[in-house]
Every structure is written in C-alpha cells, then in structure tokens.
C-alpha positions in Angstrom: -29.9 12.9 -12.0 -31.1 12.0 -8.5 -28.7 12.8 -5.6 -26.7 15.3 -7.8 -26.9 18.9 -6.7 -25.1 22.0 -7.7 -23.5 24.1 -5.0 -20.9 26.9 -5.2 -20.3 26.3 -8.9 -19.6 22.6 -8.2 -21.7 19.5 -8.3 -22.0 17.4 -5.2 -23.5 14.1 -4.2 -26.2 14.2 -1.4 -27.8 10.9 -0.2 -30.3 11.1 2.6 -30.2 8.0 4.9 -33.5 6.3 5.5 -35.4 6.9 8.8 -34.5 3.6 10.3 -30.8 4.6 10.3 -30.6 8.4 10.3 -29.7 9.7 13.8 -29.6 6.3 15.5 -27.0 5.5 18.1 -24.2 3.4 16.6 -23.2 0.2 18.5 -19.6 0.5 19.8 -17.2 -0.5 18.4 -18.5 0.1 14.9 -16.6 -1.6 12.0 -14.4 0.5 9.8 -16.7 -0.2 6.8 -19.6 1.7 8.3 -17.4 4.7 9.5 -18.3 7.0 6.6 -21.9 7.0 7.8 -21.1 7.8 11.4 -20.9 11.2 13.0 -18.0 10.5 15.3 -18.6 13.5 17.6 -22.0 12.3 18.8 -21.7 8.6 18.0 -24.8 8.5 15.8 -25.5 7.8 12.2 -25.5 10.8 9.9 -28.7 12.0 8.4 -27.2 12.2 4.9 -24.0 11.4 3.1 -22.4 14.4 1.2 -19.5 14.1 -1.2 -18.0 16.7 -3.6 -17.9 15.5 -7.2 -15.1 17.9 -7.9 -16.5 19.2 -11.2 -18.8 21.8 -12.7 -19.5 19.7 -15.7 -22.9 18.0 -15.4 -22.1 15.0 -17.6 -18.9 14.3 -15.7 -20.8 14.6 -12.4 -23.5 12.2 -13.5 -20.8 9.7 -14.6 -18.9 9.9 -11.3 -21.9 9.8 -9.0 -22.7 6.2 -9.9 -19.9 4.9 -7.6 -21.1 7.1 -4.8 -24.6 5.8 -5.1 -23.4 2.2 -4.9 -21.2 3.1 -1.9 -24.2 4.7 -0.1 -26.5 1.7 -0.6 -23.7 -0.6 0.7 -23.4 1.7 3.8 -27.2 1.4 4.4 -26.9 -2.4 4.3 -24.0 -2.4 6.7 -25.7 0.1 9.1 -28.9 -2.0 9.2 -27.0 -5.2 9.8 -25.0 -3.5 12.6 -28.2 -2.2 14.3 -29.8 -5.6 14.0 -26.9 -7.8 15.2 -24.7 -5.4 17.2 -20.9 -5.1 17.0 -19.1 -8.3 16.0 -15.7 -9.4 17.3 -12.9 -8.7 14.9 -11.5 -12.2 15.6 -12.9 -15.5 14.4 -13.7 -18.2 17.0 -10.9 -20.4 15.7 -8.4 -17.5 16.1 -9.4 -17.0 19.7 -9.1 -20.7 20.4 -5.7 -20.9 18.7 -4.4 -17.9 20.8 -5.7 -19.4 24.0 -4.3 -22.9 23.2 -0.9 -21.4 22.5 -0.9 -19.5 25.8 -1.7 -22.7 27.8 0.9 -24.7 26.0 3.5 -22.0 26.6 2.9 -22.1 30.4 3.3 -25.9 30.5 6.4 -25.8 28.3 8.0 -23.3 30.7 7.2 -25.5 33.6 8.7 -28.5 31.9 11.9 -26.6 31.1 12.2 -25.3 34.6 11.8 -28.7 36.3 14.1 -30.4 33.8 17.0 -27.9 34.4 16.2 -26.7 37.9 17.7 -23.6 39.7 20.1 -25.1 42.2 18.9 -23.6 45.5 20.4 -25.1 48.7 19.3 -22.9 51.6 21.4 -24.9 54.1 24.7 -23.9 52.4 26.4 -20.5 52.9 25.2 -18.2 50.1 22.1 -20.4 49.5 23.3 -22.3 46.4 26.1 -24.0 44.7 27.2 -24.6 41.2 24.2 -26.5 39.8 24.5 -29.5 37.5 21.4 -28.7 35.6 19.9 -32.1 36.1 16.5 -31.4 37.7 15.3 -29.5 40.8 16.8 -29.5 44.2 14.6 -30.0 47.3 14.6 -26.3 48.0 13.8 -25.6 44.3 10.8 -27.9 44.5 9.6 -26.4 47.9 9.8 -22.8 46.7 8.2 -23.6 43.3 5.3 -25.4 45.0 4.6 -22.3 47.2 4.7 -20.1 44.1 2.2 -22.3 42.2 -0.1 -22.4 45.3 -0.1 -18.6 45.4 -0.8 -18.3 41.6 -3.5 -20.9 41.8 -5.3 -19.0 44.6 -5.0 -15.7 42.7 -6.3 -17.1 39.4 -9.2 -18.8 40.9 -10.1 -15.6 42.8 -10.1 -13.7 39.5 -12.3 -16.3 37.8 -14.7 -16.3 40.7 -15.2 -12.6 40.2 -14.9 -12.8 36.4 -12.6 -9.8 36.5 -9.2 -10.7 34.9 -6.4 -8.6 36.4 -4.1 -6.2 34.6 -1.4 -8.9 34.1 -3.8 -10.9 32.0 -4.6 -7.8 29.9 -0.9 -7.3 29.3 -0.4 -11.0 28.3 -3.4 -10.8 25.8 -2.0 -7.5 24.3 1.4 -9.1 23.8 -0.1 -12.2 22.2 -2.2 -10.2 19.8 0.8 -8.0 18.9 2.9 -11.1 18.1 0.0 -12.3 15.8 -0.1 -8.9 14.0 -3.7 -8.2 15.3 -4.7 -4.7 16.4 -8.0 -4.5 18.2 -10.2 -1.5 19.0 -10.1 -0.8 22.8 -13.9 -1.4 22.9 -13.8 -4.5 20.8 -15.8 -7.3 22.5 -12.9 -9.6 21.6 -10.8 -8.1 24.4 -13.2 -9.3 27.1 -13.5 -12.7 25.5 -9.7 -13.1 25.2 -9.0 -12.0 28.8 -11.5 -14.5 30.2 -10.4 -17.3 28.0 -6.7 -16.6 28.8 -7.5 -16.7 32.5 -9.3 -20.1 32.1 -6.2 -21.4 30.2 -4.0 -20.2 33.0 -6.1 -22.1 35.6 -6.0 -25.3 33.4 -2.2 -24.9 33.0 -1.7 -24.5 36.8 -3.9 -27.6 37.4 -1.5 -29.5 35.1 1.6 -28.2 36.9 0.1 -29.2 40.3 -0.4 -32.7 39.0 3.2 -32.8 37.7 4.5 -31.6 41.1 2.6 -34.6 42.5 4.6 -36.9 40.3 1.9 -37.4 37.6 2.6 -37.2 33.9 0.8 -34.4 32.1 1.9 -33.9 28.5 2.2 -30.4 27.0 -0.6 -30.1 24.4 0.4 -29.7 20.8 -0.7 -26.4 19.3 -2.7 -26.4 16.1 -2.5 -23.0 14.5 -5.8 -21.6 13.2 -6.1 -21.2 9.4 -4.5 -18.1 8.2 -6.8 -15.2 7.5 -7.9 -14.9 3.9 -6.0 -12.7 1.5 -2.6 -12.1 0.2 0.1 -10.0 1.8 0.8 -6.3 1.3 4.0 -7.0 -0.8 2.1 -9.4 -3.0 -0.7 -6.9 -3.8 2.0 -4.2 -4.4 3.6 -6.4 -7.0 0.2 -6.9 -8.8 -0.4 -3.1 -8.7 3.1 -2.3 -10.0 2.8 -4.8 -12.9 -0.4 -3.3 -14.0 -1.6 -6.3 -15.9 -1.3 -7.8 -19.3 -0.2 -6.2 -22.5 -2.0 -2.9 -23.1 -3.0 -2.5 -19.4 -2.2 0.8 -17.8 0.8 0.6 -15.5 2.0 3.1 -12.8 5.0 5.2 -13.7 8.4 4.1 -12.6 8.6 7.0 -10.2 5.3 6.1 -8.6 6.3 2.4 -8.3 9.7 3.3 -6.7 8.0 5.6 -4.2 5.3 3.1 -3.4 7.9 0.4 -2.9 9.7 2.6 -0.3 6.3 3.1 1.4 5.6 -0.6 1.5 9.1 -1.3 2.8 8.6 1.2 5.7 5.2 -0.4 6.7 6.7 -3.9 6.6 9.6 -2.7 8.8 7.1 -1.7 11.4 4.5 -4.5 11.1 6.1 -7.3 8.9 4.4 -8.3 5.7 0.9 -8.6 7.0 -2.0 -10.2 5.1 -4.0 -7.2 3.8 -7.2 -8.5 5.4 -5.8 -8.0 8.9 -4.5 -4.5 8.3 -6.8 -2.1 10.2 -7.1 1.7 10.6 -5.2 1.2 13.9 -2.2 0.1 11.8 -2.7 3.0 9.5 -2.9 5.6 12.3 0.2 4.2 14.0 2.1 4.1 10.7 1.0 7.7 9.9 2.2 8.9 13.4 5.5 7.1 13.0 6.2 8.7 9.6 5.3 12.1 11.1 8.3 11.8 13.5 10.8 11.3 10.8 12.9 14.1 9.3 12.1 15.7 6.0 15.4 14.4 4.7 17.1 11.5 6.4 20.8 12.1 7.2 23.2 9.6 5.5 23.9 7.7 8.8 20.2 7.0 9.3 19.2 6.0 5.7 19.7 2.3 6.1 18.0 2.0 9.5 14.7 0.2 9.7 11.7 2.3 10.9 11.6 0.9 14.4 15.3 1.7 15.0 14.8 5.2 13.5 12.1 6.0 15.9 14.5 5.2 18.8 17.0 7.8 17.6 17.2 11.4 18.6 15.8 13.2 15.6 14.7 16.4 17.3 17.5 18.5 15.7 16.2 17.7 12.2 13.1 19.4 10.7 10.1 17.1 10.6 8.5 16.0 7.3 5.3 17.8 6.5 1.8 16.4 6.9 1.3 16.6 3.1 4.3 14.3 2.6 2.9 11.8 5.1 -0.5 12.0 3.4 1.2 11.3 0.0 2.7 8.1 1.4 -0.7 7.0 2.8 -2.4 7.8 -0.5 0.0 5.5 -2.3 -0.6 2.6 0.1 -4.3 3.3 0.0 -4.2 3.2 -3.8 -2.6 -0.3 -3.7 -5.3 -1.6 -1.4 -8.0 0.1 -3.5 -6.8 -2.0 -6.5 -6.8 -5.1 -4.3 -10.4 -4.3 -3.3 -11.3 -3.8 -7.0 -9.8 -7.3 -7.7 -12.1 -8.8 -5.0 -9.5 -9.6 -2.3 -11.8 -8.3 0.5 -15.0 -10.0 -0.5 -14.6 -12.6 2.3 -14.9 -9.8 4.9 -18.2 -8.7 6.2 -17.1 -5.1 5.7 -13.9 -3.3 4.7 -12.7 0.3 4.8 -9.3 1.4 3.4 -7.0 1.4 6.5 -4.8 4.1 4.9 -7.5 6.7 4.6 -6.3 8.3 7.8 -4.4 11.2 6.4 -3.9 14.4 8.4 -6.2 17.4 7.9 -4.0 20.1 6.4 -4.4 23.6 7.8 -5.2 26.2 5.1 -2.1 28.2 6.2 0.1 25.1 5.7 -1.1 24.1 2.3 1.5 24.5 -0.4 0.1 27.2 -2.8 0.4 27.0 -6.5 1.4 30.6 -7.2 2.1 31.9 -10.7 5.6 33.0 -11.7 6.2 36.7 -11.2 7.5 38.9 -14.0 11.0 38.9 -12.5 10.9 35.1 -12.3 9.8 34.8 -15.9 12.6 37.2 -17.0 15.2 35.1 -15.2 13.8 31.9 -16.7 13.9 33.1 -20.3 17.3 34.8 -19.8 18.8 31.4 -19.1 21.3 29.7 -21.5 18.6 27.4 -22.8 16.8 30.4 -24.4 19.7 32.8 -25.0 22.5 30.5 -26.2 20.5 27.4 -27.3 22.0 25.2 -24.5 20.3 21.8 -24.2 21.3 20.3 -20.8 21.2 16.5 -20.5 18.9 16.7 -17.4 16.4 18.8 -19.4 15.8 16.1 -22.0 17.0 18.0 -25.0 14.4 20.2 -26.7 12.0 19.6 -23.8 14.1 22.1 -21.8 13.1 24.7 -24.3 9.5 23.9 -25.2 8.0 22.8 -21.9 8.2 26.2 -20.2 6.9 27.9 -23.3 3.9 25.5 -23.7 3.2 25.9 -19.9 3.3 29.7 -20.3 0.9 29.8 -23.3 -1.5 26.9 -22.5 -2.0 27.0 -18.7 -1.7 23.2 -18.6 -0.2 21.3 -15.8 3.4 20.3 -16.0 2.6 16.6 -15.9 0.1 17.0 -18.7 2.6 18.8 -20.9 5.4 16.3 -20.1 3.3 13.3 -21.3 2.4 14.8 -24.7 3.0 12.8 -27.9 3.2 13.8 -31.5 -0.4 12.6 -32.1 -1.6 14.9 -29.3 -0.8 18.0 -31.4 -3.7 18.0 -33.9 -5.5 20.2 -36.4 -9.2 20.4 -36.4 -11.6 20.6 -39.3 -11.7 24.4 -39.0 -7.9 24.5 -39.4 -7.1 25.4 -35.8 -4.2 23.5 -34.2 -4.7 22.3 -30.6 -3.2 20.2 -27.9 -5.4 17.1 -27.1 -5.0 16.4 -23.4 -6.3 12.8 -22.7 -5.4 9.8 -20.7 -5.8 7.3 -23.5 -2.1 6.8 -24.4 0.4 4.5 -22.7 1.4 5.8 -19.3 -0.8 8.9 -19.8 -2.9 10.1 -16.9 -4.9 13.1 -15.9 -5.8 14.4 -12.5 -9.6 14.3 -13.0 -12.1 13.2 -15.6 -12.9 16.8 -16.4 -9.2 17.4 -17.3 -9.8 15.7 -20.7 -9.8 18.8 -23.0 -8.5 20.4 -26.2 -6.5 23.6 -25.8 -5.7 25.7 -28.9 -2.1 26.3 -29.7 -1.1 29.9 -29.0 0.0 32.0 -31.9 3.3 32.7 -30.2 4.1 29.0 -30.1 3.2 28.8 -33.8 5.5 31.8 -34.5 8.4 30.1 -32.6 8.2 27.0 -34.8 6.2 24.3 -33.0 3.8 23.2 -35.8 4.6 20.4 -38.3 4.3 22.4 -41.5 6.5 23.6 -44.4 7.1 26.9 -42.7 7.5 25.6 -39.1 9.5 22.4 -38.5 8.1 19.9 -36.1 10.0 19.8 -32.8 9.7 16.0 -32.7 12.6 15.6 -30.3 10.5 17.1 -27.6 7.1 15.6 -28.4 8.6 12.1 -28.7 10.3 12.5 -25.4 8.4 11.9 -22.2 9.7 14.3 -19.6 9.6 13.0 -16.0 
C-alpha cells in the first residue's frame, strides 16, 4: 500500500508533504492542530510525516495506516489555509468585545462605589482625617481624587498616542483572561488586540469619571456576556466516556474509570470545569508540570488538599512522582478528549489538537524495564503456600492465584491478557490442538495492539496439571470464569 514502508522489521507510515508546504516558514503563532507538521527547531513545515505503525504484520499495517493518511491530508489542508490567511486570533471578536466591556464597566463601578462611600480625608484636622460617616466624599477626598484622575487621563492618552500600552495594561489583560479560563500563546495576535482595546476602554471610563466629577450623570454600562464557547465541559465528556454507551458497547474498566476520575478532579481543581473547546496545550503543559511537583505517594495529611493548595506546601522531603506516572495521567485525559473528538464535539473549531498530548520524553535509562523472573524468583514463587499447601488467598481470587502464574510461565502472554480469559477462550482446533484465543471481542476485554489478537497453543505441562475440560482433566472453571484485576 502507498505510504507504507518496512523499516527495522517494523512497518511505518511515510507521507511526503507537497512542494507548496514542505520547508516553508510557519506563521507564528501556529495553531495546535497543525503542530504535527511543524519542525519546531527551525519553525518550518516538515518535508514528510513519519509515524511508526507498531507492527510487523503487513495486513495490520495496511489497516492502521488509513487513519494516518486521513490525518496527513487534514494537516495539508490546515497548512495551506495557515499559509494563505496567516495566524488567526484564538479569541472570537465577540469574546474580545465582552472582555473589554466588562473591564470598562468595572472601572466605572469602582468609581461609583468610591464616590458613594468616600474616604473621609480632612487635611485641616490633626491626623488628616476623622471617623467618616460613609455618606459620600469630603472636599479633600474630591480634590485628591480629581488630581489622580487627571494624572491617569494624561498617562492613558500618552500611551494611546504612541499605541504602546504599558506593562500595567498587560497585567490587567492577563488577569482578565485568567478569570475567563483563557490561555493565549505569548505570540498570539489577540494579546495586541486586547491590550489596545483595554487601553481605549480605560480612556472611555476616565472620560466618564471626569463627567461625573463635573456633576453630570454617567450610568455604568450593563455588561452583556458573549455566548459561551461551543462544547461541553471536561466532567461531562468524562461521564460519557465512563458510561461507554448503550447495551453491548465497550466500557472502560472500573479501575480505569476511577483513575480517570481522579485525574479529571485534579485538572478541575487547577482550572475549574472548563469547556473542552477552550482547553489548550498551555493548560496541558501547566497541568503536567504541576503533577510533576507532587510526591509519588501523598502523605495522609495532604490527601484531601486541592491541587493549588498542594503546590503551596513544602513537598521537597518526599520523592517526586515519576515522569511515566505523569504521562499515564495525561494519557487518560487525552483518551477522554479523543472520544469527544470522535463524537464530533470539536467540529466547530477550525483546527484541534489534543491538549494532553504533551507528555514527557522518558530517558532510556529511566524506563521501567520488563525483565523476566530469575530462576531464584521462580523457585520462591512456586514454593509459596499457594502451590505447596493448596492455599487460596481471598486477594488472589481463588484458583486464579494458582493458574495465572502458570499460564504466564508457559504461554508468554501479558498478565492483563490472561486475567481477562473466559471459558470460551480455551478452545480446541480441528486438528485436536487446544489453544488460548486472545481477542478483544468479549465484554470488557481489550488488547494492547491490533496485532495482539492471536491463538497460543496450551503447553503440555498445563495439560498435565489439569487445565483442560476433559474426562481425564477437570476444567478449572473457577479461574476461567473469574476476571482477575
């Protein structure tokens, strides 16, 4: 098949980008959706897209490559649109207008409150003031306030004349965006637009205050919030993911659901329950870095603290959690949003890239290896009371404690694959050979990859020990009917 190549005993997907894209400078900031096509070191589009297909089976490779082809063509469309139109603001015009209107109204509300209550200055009295009755401004309050407004008016008009908003305006814009749950790229054109519009709003508000100080009536404008961004919240899509669907639909395991719920709770503690359409990679990176600061195991006195409070605590004396653990949390959240993407919740966006695909690169020296048991470890395992005295501990799920290690030893299958076996998965072929049928077709059954679907002959030692359902060997149904977690 086109775009499928074999390399190092594995198949990979290689898609050359067309000449009108390959190697071209990418307008900054580029949207997250086009990021897979960008060489971030030089800021240019890649010449080709390469993805490992993770299999040495040609049929499995040809099946899985179809999604990569669709993704590549979508990237080409996004790249061409970006080169033609340039970077777009991540905020809609109505969202900018709403934020500016809220800022102007807040200034006028503050003025109204101050002049209604007053300060109580009396510079002719010893100490400069007396106990104020809170019924308006004194003469000295008014005089001092007028001078302050004159200074602010001159400063704001100077900034507007130069079209260079000061640092204070940038701080105000940043605070306003944070309160709205919006995270913008530092190079996003929306920053410039917001700072200028906020500066204009400040000048209009000061003009209104000057009229009020001259005794005129200037009402505080009513704020009309912009329509909320399209899409449901993170908790809502989590519930849809956890429920799986109607009868017969595959549903995540209880363990996965509980772990994902804890991950969602942590994100909500940090950012509130945001609409999924406003969650960006900036959120994902900040959440990733926050998780990396937490201990591998939280002490009891910290367990109930929300994430922002945890980050304020002195956690240096506890060993940090590993990058692999952080990546696992990000993968769970990324899977929830991938399901939402499949359900069409991001179709209203011009482009979308999963904001939780920001995991750490794991150093080879830090990766947790899957090493085989040594001979001494095997002797210790099979000398345990389960095999010597027939003990069946409650935590071992009865006969599963006996058979799971044996099947693992004589089949080479993964623990999770063995743990989900059912009676029907122990089958006899037409040639009379018994085999384990590892599939993902049953309820709550799953495999790591498509190539993991396979049949593994039952080892003769397992047959000798009594696994098979025959007259000579009783079926150990207690195990095969029990799903081991």
